[in-house]
N, C-alpha and C positions, 0 to 999 in steps of 0.2 A: 070372709075375715071377720071377727068379732070387733065390736066397737070398744066392748066393755073388757079391757085387759084384766084378767083376774089373776090372783096371786098363787094359785094352786100350780105346783110344778114351776113357778118362778121366784116368789119371795114368801116366806114365812117366818114366824117368829123364832124358830130353832134354827133356820139356815136359810142361805141363799143358793138355790141351784137352778138350773135352766135346762128344759128339755127341749132341744132344738128339734123341729121336723127335718126327716130327711131331705136331702138337697132335691131330689125328684118332686116330692110332695110340695116343698116350697115354691119350686119352678112352676107348677102346675096350679098353684093356689089363685083364687079368682082375685080380680082387682076389687079393692074396696068399694063397697056399696056407699052411695052419699051420705048416709048417716055415719060412716066412718071418716069422713074427711072433717078434719079439725074446723071448727069455727074460725078460727084465725085465717083458715084459707079458701073461705068462701063456704064452708059447710054451715048445715043449721045450727041454730043457738042451741045450748042444751038445755034439755028438758028439766024443769024444777023437780026435785025429788023429795017426797015426805021422808023425815026422820035422818036427813043429812046432819052430819056434825056442822055446827055453826063456828067458824073461825074469825077472829079478830086480828087483821094485820096491821101491825105498828112499823111505820117506817121512817127513818130519819129523811130521806128522800127517795124519789120514785122517778127516774129518767132512764133513757135509752142504755142498756147495757149495765145498769146499776143491779146491786144485789136484790134489790126488791122487784125489779124489772124480771130477773130471771126466776125468783122464787116464787113470788105471789103471780107473777104471770103464768107459770106452768099450772098452779092451781085452777087459774081461770081459763087458760086456752087448752090446757093438754099439752100431750108430748108423744112422740113415738119412742117406743122401746122395741128394739131387733131382735124380737124372739119369734116372730112369725106371726103375732097376732094383732098388729095394727095399733091404731092411734087410742091413747089411754088418756081419760080424764079423771083425777081423782075425785073420789066420791065423798067429797066435804064441800061445804057452802062457805065463801069468803063473804061473811055478813057485812063487815065494817072495815074501813080501810083511814087510819090516821096517818097524815103526813106532816112531818115537821118542818121541813125546808123545800121551799120552790124554786128551783134555779130559773131565773127569767123574771122573777117578782110573783107578788100575790095575785095579780090580775091575770086572767088567762092570756099567756103567750108562750109561744115556742115550746121547747123541750121542758119546762116546769109543768106543763098541763098534761104530761103523759099518765100520771097516777090518776089524777082527775078523769081524764079521759076513760081510762080503764074501767074506772067506779062507774060513770056513766054509762058506759057499753055493756056492763054486766049487771047494772042495777044494785051495786054495792052502796051501802051507807058510807058517805065521806063525813069522817067524824072529825069535830074541831079540837077534841081533847082525847086523851087515852082512856080517861073513865068513861067517855061516851061512845068509845070503840067498844069496850067491855060491856057496858050495860046497855047499848043500843036505845039510848036515851030513856030507859025504864029505871033508873036509879039503883038497879040491881045487877048482879052478874047474870049476863043472857046468852053467853056463848059457851062454846065446849071446849075450846082450845085458843092458844095463842101463838102467833108469828111475830117475834120480835127482831126487826131486822135494821139494826143501827150501823149501818156500814156506808160509806160515801156522804157528802155533805161538808159543809163550810164550819170545821172546828179546830180548835187550837192544837198545836203541836207543842209539846213540852220538851225539856232539855234532855231528857231520854230519846225524843224524836218518836214520841208515841202520840198517836192523834186521839185526842179525848173525846171519844165516842161516848154518847149518854145511855149506854147501855144498862148501867146499875141505876140510873135515873128512871129509865123507864120501867126497868122491873121492879122498883119500889112503887111506883104508880099502880102496876098490875097488882102487887101484893095488898095494897091499900083497898081494893075494891074486893080481893079475895077475903080479906079479914072481915069486912062488913057483911059478905055474904055468907061466910062460914063454910064455903065450897071452894075445893082448889081444882084447878083444871089442868092439864097439860100445857107446858110454855117451852117454846123452840127458841134459842137465841142464836142467832148466826154468828159464827166463828168466837171471838174471846168472849168468856163472861164479862170481864172488864180488863182493863190496860193495867189496874192496880190489883195486886195480889192480895191486898187485905179486903178489899171490896169484894173480889171474887169469893172469898171464903165467906163473907158474910151471907152473899147472895145464895150459895149452895145449903149454909145452916138455916137460912130464913124459909127456903124453899121446903126443907125438911121439916122444918118445925110446924108448916101451915098444910103439910100433905100435897104440895104442888109438884107432880112429877115434873123433871127438869130434864131437858137435852140442850146440848149445846156444841158448836163446833162448825168445822167446814167440810167440803166435799172429799179432801184428800184421803180420809180413812176408808171412805165407801166407793170411791170412783173405780175406773178400771185399772188393774195391776197387769202389765205386760212386761214378761209373762205371768200367768196365775202364780200368787205366792202366799201361801197359808201355811206358817209353820206352827204345826201342833203345839197345843198347851203343854208348858211343862217341861220344855226342852231346856239344856244348859246353853246359855248365849254366852260367847266369849267377847264377842266385840260387835258393834254397829256404827254405821256411819251413812249420814244422808248428804248428797250433794244437791244444791238448790241455787236459786237465784232470787232476784228482786229487791224491793225495798226492804230495809231492815227488820221493821216491825211487821208490816203487811205479810211479807211472805217469810220472814222469821218464824212468824206463828205457824205457817203452813208447813214449814220444814221440821218443826219440833213436833208438829201434831203428827206428821209421818214417822218420825223416831218413836213417839209415845206408843202410838197404835200398833205398832211392830212389837217393841220390846217389852210391852206389858204381858206378853205371853210368855215369858221366860220362867224358869223355875227360880224362885227368889229365896228359896231355903227359908221361908216361914217369915221373912222379912217383909214391911211395907213396900207399896209401890213409890214412896216417896224420895225426893232429891235432897242430899246432904249439901252440896256445894255446886256454885255454877262459875266459870271463868268465861270471858269474852276475850278474845284475840282477833287483831287486825293487820294486815299488811305483811310485812316481811315475818311478824311474829307468828303468823299462821303456818308458814313453811318450815319455820325453825322449830314450831313444836312438832311437825310431822317428823322432821329430821331427826329429833329427839326421842321418836316413839311415843308421843303423847295421844297420836291418832295414826291410823294405819294408811299407808301409802298403797298398800296392795288392796284394802278395801275400797279406796277411791277409785283404783283402776276398775275393780268389779264394778262398783256404781255406774261409772262412767260408761262401761261397755253396753248399759242399757239405754243410754241418753239418745233421743232421736235429733238433739240439737247440739252435739258436741262440736266445739270449735277446732278445727285442726291447729296443731301446734301445742306448743308449751302453755301449761295452765299457768304458771308464773307470768309469763309474758303475756298471754290472754287478758288476764284480770288487771294486770299494770297498764294495757293499752284501752281498757275499757273507760268511756266519758259518760258520766250520768247525764239523763235528759235534762234540759234546761231547767231550773226551778224546781230541780227534784233532788236536793241534798241528800235525802234518806237512802238513796242508791249507794252503797259502800263496797268496798272490794280490796283483797279478799277479807272475809269475815269466818271466824269460827266460834261455835259454843260448845264449851266441854262441860258435859253433864255427868255429875257423879252421884250414883243412886245409893240407897240406904243398905242394899244388899251387897256392895262393892263394885257392881257393874258401872261401865263407863260408856256412854254414848256421844257420838259428835255429829255436830251439824256445820257443813262448810257452805257458805254463801258463795258462790263463783260468778259472778256477774263478769261478762265478756268471754266465759268460757263455754257455760251452758243457758239454755233458757227453758230448763225443765226440772223436774224433782225425781230422783233416783234413791234408792237405798239398798246398801249390801250389809251383810251380816255373816258372822262366823258362829255358826251354831254346830253343838256336838251332836252326832249320831248316836244311836243306842249303844254302839260299841265305844263310845268316848272319842271317836276320830272326828276333828273338826271338818267342817263342810261350808263352802263359802255359797250363799245364795243371794240372789239380787233380783230387783224388778223396778220397772218405770211406774210410777204414780201418773196415770195419764190424764191430761187435763184438754180435752177437745178445743180449739180455740173460738173465741167469739167469731161471727154474732150469736152463734147456737151455744156455745159454752156448755156443752151437752153434760159436764161433770155436774151440774146441778140436777141433771135427772135423776141419778141414784139418791142424791142427798133428798128430794123431794118426797121419793117412794120411802125412805126411811122416816121422814117427817111425818108421812101419813100414817104408816104403820104404829107409829108413837101415839099420833092423835087418837087412833081407833082403840088401842091396847090399854094407853096410859103408861107403858113400860119402855122406858128409853132403850134403845139398841145396844148402848154402852153407858157406863155411869157418867154423871156429870163430874166427876172427881177428876177424870181424864183430862177434860178441858181446863179444869180448875188447876191442875198440875202443869199441863202444858203453857198456859197463860202465865202461870207463876215464874216457870223457867225463863222465859221471855222477858219478864219484868226484872228478873234478878240479873240476867245478861245484859240488858240494856243500862242498869244501874253500875255493873262491872264496868261497861265502857267509859262512863263519864267519871269513874273512880279511877281510872288509868288500867285496866283490864287487871285489877286484883280478883283473887279468888274470894267468893263470898259464901260464907256457910250460911245454911238456910233451914233453921231449925222449924220454921213455920211450914215448909214444903215436907220436911223428913217424915212427918207422921202421915200425910195423905196417903191413903190405902183403898183399894177396891179390888175385884177381881175381874179380869179380862173376860169378854163374851168368848162362848165356845165356839162361835162362828164371828170372824172379824167382820163380816158384813159388806164387804167389797162387791162391785157388780160383775157377775160372770156372763151376762148377756153379751152379744155381739156389739161391737162399737158401732157397727153400720150395717146395713143389709147383707147378709152372709151368702144370700143365694148365688150361686155360679151362673155365669152367663151359658145360654144353651143356644146353639144354632138350629134352625129348622132343618 
């Protein structure tokens, strides 16, 4: 079994496909050699390689199960992808690590030291500033790519219930170094570009101006879909609905990203991807909108049929019974985002805390003969501590760093975050419909392959009796 999981037959720039070994061949495969055992599980430390890409990792905080833990940790420790070829370690070098906040204090203590401990373990430069992380102390840009992970940490929450993560501020510091050096490098930004749609637009424009390849977003578009769902480009979509859960901003983004990465594939009749209006609904107003035909109960039933966590009983009562965790007022129920696109299409997101604890989508798509067909899938997020949905994201980030070509345009994330920003504004303005000329002109082409992971979730080998 090889230690170097190559991409041929697994991932490539044009598509993601998996060639699985036959069951008999997999069952007969030798056990991993010691070199294939991850360093994190007692295997040998990785050999330094010449010519590896140097990556600067910028993190708001780095503790157990944080986003930095899952993303940077996979670049350092490696991970397993269950296509029969063993443990994989990305062929890039995390050269520097900047951490803004240390839970537990500045002095070495407890959970706050995890990032520093990782840096020491792997010989990573622990940088006091973002500039130092990018220059490695040289005064000039000295890395080939940047991981920007400003998720988690102690930051204020505004009236819209948005946590004010400093993604935009970090990115501007990156661009300051880029301007000085006259050289752009790929930058990945975890999740939103920004909580503020105006700042997000500036970030995309600045990246384009300075020649900085930009990728942003979360695992939802690239994680497993159970069952597989890839709607061909250019089909006529009649409707789409996402059923999800969680805190209104954190998972509102995930739910909207699930919607956008699907509906972007529709035939837009020459119109842009953009959105012309957004409406937020909450409580009984959500059900009243469904009863009035503003969203489809049939599609909700179809989406929920894919859920692994669906609560027995009536969705109205289950969401009414839900009690948010203590000190977490950003769990609301039920919630609807009604999204009106520039080409006349409308998509719906429902947050159904108390009824489901996963994310599913259903859509009504026309066949070639015009007959409408309902399709649906679960966007599968394996639970912590592994949170293995970060694995497909890291694979896509690595491809991006190597090629300088994002797997999908940053405008997708700009549009998704903008919709969420407007929805939360609609909430504090009494659920008014807000027109969005600033989002209406956002345009991009969907990738030919949507990029979700086709490899098995876990070891697919059947058990065989002697």
